[in-house]
C-alpha positions as CSV (number, residue, x, y, z in Angstrom):
1,X,73.9,91.6,129.1
2,X,77.5,90.6,129.6
3,X,80.3,92.8,128.8
4,X,82.8,92.1,126.0
5,X,85.2,91.3,128.6
6,X,83.0,88.7,130.3
7,X,82.1,87.2,127.1
8,X,85.7,86.7,126.1
9,X,86.6,85.2,129.5
10,X,83.6,82.7,129.0
11,X,84.9,81.8,125.5
12,X,88.4,81.3,126.6
13,X,87.2,79.1,129.4
14,X,85.2,76.9,126.9
15,X,81.9,78.5,126.6
16,X,82.0,78.9,122.8
17,X,78.4,80.0,122.3
18,X,79.4,83.2,124.0
19,X,81.1,84.1,120.9
20,X,77.7,84.2,119.2
21,X,76.7,87.1,121.4
22,X,79.9,88.9,120.2
23,X,78.9,88.2,116.6
24,X,75.3,89.4,116.9
25,X,76.5,92.6,118.9
26,X,79.0,93.7,116.3
27,X,78.0,92.1,113.0
28,X,76.2,95.1,111.4
29,X,79.2,97.4,112.5
30,X,81.7,95.3,111.0
31,X,79.6,94.6,107.8
32,X,79.4,98.6,107.5
33,X,83.3,98.7,107.7
34,X,83.8,96.0,105.1
35,X,81.2,97.2,102.8
36,X,82.8,100.7,102.9
37,X,86.1,99.4,102.0
38,X,85.2,96.8,99.2
39,X,81.9,98.4,98.0
40,X,80.4,95.0,97.5
41,X,77.8,93.5,99.6
42,X,78.6,89.8,98.8
43,X,82.3,90.3,99.5
44,X,81.5,92.4,102.6
45,X,79.5,89.4,104.0
46,X,82.4,87.1,103.4
47,X,84.8,89.4,104.9
48,X,82.5,89.8,108.0
49,X,82.8,86.0,108.6
50,X,86.4,86.1,107.9
51,X,86.9,88.7,110.3
52,X,85.0,87.0,113.0
53,X,86.7,83.7,112.4
54,X,90.1,85.4,112.5
55,X,89.1,87.1,115.7
56,X,88.1,83.8,117.3
57,X,91.1,82.0,116.4
58,X,93.3,84.9,117.8
59,X,91.1,85.6,120.7
60,X,93.9,84.5,123.3
61,X,96.2,87.0,121.8
62,X,94.1,90.0,122.4
63,X,95.8,91.9,125.2
64,X,93.0,94.0,126.3
65,X,89.5,92.5,126.4
66,X,87.9,95.8,127.0
67,X,89.3,96.8,123.5
68,X,87.5,93.9,121.7
69,X,85.6,96.2,119.1
70,X,88.7,98.4,118.2
71,X,90.6,95.2,117.8
72,X,87.9,93.3,115.6
73,X,87.5,96.6,113.7
74,X,91.2,96.6,112.7
75,X,91.0,93.0,111.7
76,X,88.2,93.8,109.4
77,X,89.8,96.9,108.0
78,X,93.0,95.0,107.3
79,X,91.2,91.9,105.7
80,X,89.1,94.1,103.5
81,X,92.1,96.1,102.3
82,X,94.0,93.0,101.7
83,X,91.3,91.7,99.9
84,X,90.8,94.7,97.8
85,X,94.4,94.7,97.0
86,X,94.5,90.9,95.9
87,X,91.5,91.8,93.9
88,X,93.0,94.7,92.1
89,X,96.3,93.0,91.2
90,X,94.6,90.0,89.7
91,X,92.2,92.1,87.4
92,X,93.4,94.0,84.4
93,X,90.9,95.9,82.4
94,X,91.0,94.7,78.8
95,X,91.5,98.4,77.6
96,X,94.9,98.1,79.2
97,X,95.9,95.2,77.1
98,X,97.9,96.4,74.0
99,X,97.8,94.2,70.8
100,X,101.3,95.2,69.6
101,X,103.4,94.2,72.6
102,X,106.8,93.4,71.5
103,X,109.1,91.2,73.8
104,X,111.0,94.4,74.3
105,X,108.2,96.5,75.4
106,X,106.9,93.7,77.6
107,X,110.3,93.4,79.3
108,X,110.4,97.2,79.9
109,X,106.8,97.2,81.3
110,X,107.7,94.3,83.5
111,X,110.7,96.1,84.8
112,X,109.0,99.4,85.3
113,X,106.2,97.5,87.2
114,X,108.7,95.5,89.5
115,X,110.6,99.0,90.3
116,X,107.4,100.5,91.2
117,X,106.1,97.7,93.2
118,X,109.4,97.7,95.1
119,X,109.2,101.5,95.7
120,X,105.8,101.1,97.2
121,X,106.7,98.2,99.3
122,X,109.6,100.3,100.7
123,X,107.1,102.9,102.2
124,X,105.5,102.6,105.6
125,X,102.5,100.6,105.9
126,X,100.2,103.7,106.1
127,X,101.4,105.1,102.9
128,X,101.3,101.8,101.1
129,X,97.6,101.5,101.9
130,X,97.0,105.0,100.8
131,X,98.8,104.3,97.4
132,X,97.1,101.2,96.9
133,X,93.8,102.5,97.4
134,X,94.7,104.9,94.4
135,X,96.0,102.5,92.2
């Protein structure tokens, strides 16, 4: 069996089918990572595909082919976390919707929300990820 470095060299030389070998080698591990973050098997399967597509498209930017798996793992983690953040932002439980929202209250809530988002965005990426995971 070829090493990751050999497979990457083959892919970059035009032997695209070598990427299938990398996919088969790491698919289950990447699925476990995505599933652990998003906690949804369908979403995790989609994120696995997206992770490998992203890796394939950026393969020429990989500095050290011997570190393909850690690089791929980071891609999967980032895509999964970003997906989760987008999903959380777009969904609001009905229990949070108030029936007596006056324009003043809506404006105050909007300003408060914007101030909180701005404060979170000013934090280092690691801290933002932790806070978003708890929101």
